[in-house]
N, C-alpha and C positions, 0 to 999 in steps of 0.2 A: 501493500498501500503506500510506502515513504516512494518509491520511486514513480509512481502515479502523479499523490501529490506534491512530487519535486515537477515532476515534466509540468505537467497544468498549471504550475506558479510562476515556472521560467516562460509559459506559452503567453501570463496575462502580464507579468510582467514586457515582455519583449511586445505584445500589443501596445502599451503604454508607453514606454522606449520610444518605439517607432512612430504613436504620432507626436510624443514632443517630443524627440530631431524636426520631423519630417511635417506633419500635422500641417505648421504654422507654412509654411509652404501654399497647401493645396488653401488653404483659408486665406490668403496670400490675394493666390486666383482667381478666388470667388471677389476679390474686393470687399471680405468681412472684417481684414485686420493695414490692408493699407497703408491703415493711415496713422497705426498703431507706429511709436517710435520703437527705437528697438533694443531698447530696457526693460520695456512692458510686454511684449514679443518674449524675452530672455523671461522674466517672470513669469509669463502666461506659461511657458515649456516646464519650467519650475516644478511651476504647480502640477503638470500633469505626468511628470520625475516623481513626483515623492510619491503619489500611484504606484511606479514604479519601484521603486524600493518598498513599499510597505510589502509587494512580493520577491520580488528579486532576496532579498535577504531573509526571510522564512525558505524560502525554495534550498537555499544553500545550508542554510542551518539544519533543514530535514535529510538534507540528502547526503551530505558530509558523511564518509564511513567514520571521520571521528567523531561523530555526535549519534553515531547507529545509524549511521544512514547508512543504502547503498553504491554512493560513486565516492571513488578518487576527487579529489579536486582538476587533476586533467582531462578525468572523467565530465564532469560539472560544468567543464570549459569550454571544453568542445560540445558538449551540447548545446550547451549556453549559445553559443556561436552559429549553430547550425539555426536552429532554431530563432534566431535571429535571423538570418537570411529570408527562410522560408518564411515569416512571416512581415519581410521587408517584401519582399520580392509578391508579393499578394499587396499587400499597403498598394505599390509602385504599380503593377499593376490593372489593380481594380480604379485608385484615386488620380494617376498619372495617364491616361490614358495614352498619350503618347510616347510613350516609355514601352518598348517592346522587347521581349525576351528574342536572346541570337544563340547561334548555337556555342558561343562560347559562354554564355553564361549555364548553358545546361555541360560542359565540358567542370566547371569549377565546382556545378553540382557533386557531380561523381567526384570528385578530388576531395568534396568534403565527405562524402559518402565515407568513399575508403581512410579517413580522419579518424571516423566517427569508428571507421570497426578495427583500424590500429588499434585505437587510443583506448578501446576493451577488450581489446588480445590480450588473452596473458601468457 
């Protein structure tokens, strides 16, 4: 169960992270925050990032082998990076229609899948 909770919290965390890092670009495109000064956009993004941390930190605590979880730090980090790229890819293709996936993106994803395989290999 700890593995499932860890992955779910990482997914939720990365949804918030992606919106904090890139959502303001879409909001600016939509003319919702285009007149905001940069410092206000930063504070707005920090508020979203707070929700990210509220999920990321428990995910790492629950999932870490040293706390009774099933994952090493390296496994947690590689999983988080793969989840980040999956969420980012979904976000980009859904919200930024001008962005498209190319063959080299799929090649990079294959390399990431191999990274996950190797980090979990005993």
